[in-house]
C-alpha positions in Angstrom: 71.3 109.2 109.2 73.9 109.0 106.8 74.8 112.0 104.5 74.4 111.7 100.8 77.4 110.8 98.6 79.2 113.9 97.0 79.3 113.5 93.1 82.5 115.0 92.0 82.1 116.5 88.5 85.0 116.1 86.2 86.2 118.7 83.5 84.8 116.4 80.5 81.4 116.5 82.1 81.3 120.3 82.2 82.8 120.5 78.8 80.3 118.3 77.3 77.6 120.8 78.5 79.7 123.7 77.3 80.2 125.2 80.7 83.4 125.7 82.8 83.7 125.4 86.5 85.1 128.2 88.5 88.2 126.2 89.8 89.9 122.9 88.9 90.8 120.7 91.7 94.1 119.1 91.3 94.1 115.8 93.3 97.7 114.9 92.9 99.1 111.2 93.3 99.3 111.2 96.9 95.6 112.5 97.0 94.3 110.0 94.5 96.3 106.9 95.5 97.5 107.0 99.1 95.0 105.8 101.6 95.5 108.2 104.2 95.9 111.2 101.8 92.5 110.3 100.1 90.9 111.5 103.4 92.3 115.0 102.7 91.0 115.0 99.1 87.5 114.3 100.6 87.7 116.9 103.2 88.6 119.4 100.6 85.8 118.1 98.4 83.5 118.4 101.4 84.3 122.2 101.8 84.1 123.0 98.2 80.6 121.4 98.0 79.7 123.1 101.5 80.3 126.6 100.2 78.8 125.9 96.8 82.0 126.6 94.6 81.6 125.3 90.9 84.6 123.0 90.7 85.7 119.9 88.7 88.5 117.3 88.9 90.3 116.1 85.8 89.7 112.5 86.9 91.6 109.9 84.8 92.8 112.7 82.7 95.0 113.8 85.5 98.6 112.8 85.5 101.7 113.2 88.0 102.9 116.9 87.7 106.5 115.4 87.2 107.6 116.8 90.5 109.6 113.6 91.8 111.1 113.1 88.4 112.4 116.6 88.5 113.5 116.7 92.1 115.4 113.2 91.4 117.2 114.7 88.4 115.3 113.3 85.6 114.5 116.6 83.6 113.4 114.7 80.5 110.7 112.8 82.2 109.8 115.9 84.0 109.1 117.8 80.9 107.1 114.9 79.1 104.9 114.6 82.1 104.6 118.5 82.7 103.7 118.8 78.6 101.0 116.3 78.7 99.4 117.9 81.7 99.6 121.5 80.1 98.1 120.1 76.9 95.0 118.9 79.0 94.7 121.7 81.0 95.0 124.2 78.1 92.2 122.2 76.2 90.0 123.1 78.8 91.2 126.6 79.1 91.9 126.1 83.0 92.6 129.4 84.6 92.4 128.7 88.3 93.9 125.6 90.0 93.4 124.7 93.7 95.5 121.9 95.1 96.2 120.2 98.7 99.7 119.2 97.7 102.4 121.9 97.9 104.5 120.0 95.3 101.8 120.2 92.8 101.3 123.7 93.8 104.9 124.6 93.4 105.6 122.8 90.2 102.2 124.0 88.3 102.7 127.6 89.7 106.5 128.1 89.1 107.7 125.6 86.5 104.7 125.0 84.3 104.8 128.7 82.8 108.0 128.2 80.9 106.6 125.0 79.3 103.3 127.1 78.4 101.1 126.4 81.3 99.8 129.7 82.9 97.5 129.2 85.7 96.3 131.0 89.0 97.6 128.4 91.3 96.1 128.3 94.9 97.0 126.1 97.7 94.0 124.9 99.8 94.8 126.7 103.0 94.8 129.9 100.9 91.5 129.0 99.5 90.1 128.4 102.9 91.4 131.6 104.3 89.8 133.5 101.6 86.5 131.5 102.2 86.4 132.3 105.8 87.5 135.9 105.5 84.8 136.5 102.9 82.3 134.9 105.2 81.4 132.1 103.0 82.9 129.6 105.3 81.8 129.8 109.1 84.1 127.8 111.5 83.9 127.3 115.0 86.0 125.1 117.1 83.8 122.3 118.0 85.8 119.5 119.6 89.1 121.1 119.0 88.2 124.4 121.0 90.8 125.0 123.6 93.2 122.0 122.3 96.8 122.4 121.5 97.8 122.3 117.9 101.2 122.6 116.5 101.5 123.4 112.4 104.5 121.9 110.7 105.3 124.1 107.6 105.6 122.0 104.4 108.9 123.0 102.5 107.4 124.0 99.2 104.4 126.1 100.8 106.5 127.9 103.3 110.3 128.5 102.4 109.4 127.5 98.9 106.5 130.1 98.2 106.5 132.3 101.5 103.1 131.1 102.4 103.0 131.2 106.4 100.0 133.0 107.4 97.2 131.2 105.7 97.3 127.9 107.3 97.8 129.6 110.6 95.2 132.0 110.3 92.6 128.9 109.4 93.7 127.0 112.5 93.4 129.9 114.8 89.7 130.2 113.7 88.9 126.8 115.6 89.6 128.8 118.9 92.5 126.7 119.7 96.0 127.1 121.3 98.5 127.4 118.4 101.9 126.5 119.5 105.0 126.8 117.4 108.0 124.4 116.9 111.4 125.8 117.6 111.9 125.6 113.9 109.0 127.2 112.1 108.2 129.5 109.2 111.1 130.6 107.5 113.4 128.4 109.6 111.1 125.3 109.2 112.5 122.0 109.3 111.7 119.5 106.3 109.6 116.3 107.3 112.0 114.3 105.1 110.1 113.5 102.1 111.0 116.2 99.7 113.3 116.1 96.9 112.1 112.6 95.8 113.1 111.3 99.3 109.7 109.6 100.0 110.2 107.0 97.3 113.6 106.0 98.4 115.4 104.3 101.2 116.8 106.6 104.0 120.6 107.7 103.5 123.2 106.6 106.0 123.0 109.1 109.2 122.4 109.4 112.9 118.6 109.9 112.7 115.9 109.8 110.2 114.8 113.3 109.2 111.0 112.8 110.3 112.1 111.3 113.6 113.9 114.5 114.4 110.9 116.6 113.2 108.4 114.7 115.1 110.6 115.1 118.3 110.4 118.7 118.1 106.6 118.7 117.8 106.1 116.2 120.6 108.4 118.4 122.8 105.6 121.0 122.9 102.8 118.2 124.3 100.2 118.9 121.4 97.0 117.3 121.0 97.3 117.6 117.3 100.1 118.0 114.6 98.6 119.9 111.5 99.9 119.8 108.2 99.2 121.1 104.8 100.7 118.4 102.6 100.3 114.7 102.1 103.8 113.8 102.0 104.3 115.7 105.6 101.1 113.5 106.8 102.9 110.4 106.0 106.3 111.1 107.4 104.8 113.0 110.6 102.2 110.0 111.1 105.2 107.7 110.8 107.0 109.6 113.2 104.5 109.7 115.9 104.1 106.1 115.5 107.7 105.5 116.1 107.3 107.1 119.4 104.1 105.0 120.1 102.0 108.5 120.5 99.4 107.8 118.0 96.6 107.5 120.5 97.4 110.6 122.5 98.8 113.0 119.4 96.7 113.1 116.1 98.1 114.0 112.9 95.6 116.2 110.6 95.5 118.2 107.3 94.2 121.7 108.0 91.1 120.9 105.8 90.3 117.8 107.8 90.2 120.2 110.8 87.9 122.5 109.3 85.7 119.7 107.7 85.5 117.8 111.3 84.9 121.1 113.2 81.7 121.8 110.8 80.7 118.3 110.7 80.8 117.9 107.0 
């Protein structure tokens, strides 16, 4: 029996009723338009729906945060994109934002305040940890029980904002063997997509960054490579395909692991 589709409410719909949700789920460009990252978005929505949090998305009112423009050196374009978003967010009096993209997380949290955008910004792994700690989200290993998982730290989550424990704490709740790559936490290694690199050709060198990082992950012989960023998802998935390991090693977002374990 198929599950009923989840209808995701928008901020405009809440405003029309004179109400406000507890959190705004910021989907991000990758989560909206990238076919693989859309599955991460759906996993987050399933979890939010499951625990009964009042949430909403901006829908067509959401625009790019401006992160790629800023990292690529176009400060003018960044400020134009940021100011547009801040105007929309402030019009809805948004207070708390949850996002599955560390790039969006970092930009809204650390760079929007100087342009007039002041919000509590939470990465989805932090929210998952909080929900589990509060007993609102029960997690059992299910098909992941006893599997070997290694977590790749997203740059803007880890080294950029010092968040290392939340994703690992959530993964460990699955009753798995969590193994660390030699470069992890504060010594983590980029997936190769940051700084606008996602949208341009590789520069001349000995090896692509994502291939080097995937080699480190595969050296542990994991069943799963867990990520907390849609950019990392693309780069690590491409890396696994490069070594023809996609049948043996799956790349999954932390939210997808939790949603699947809970059969959501």
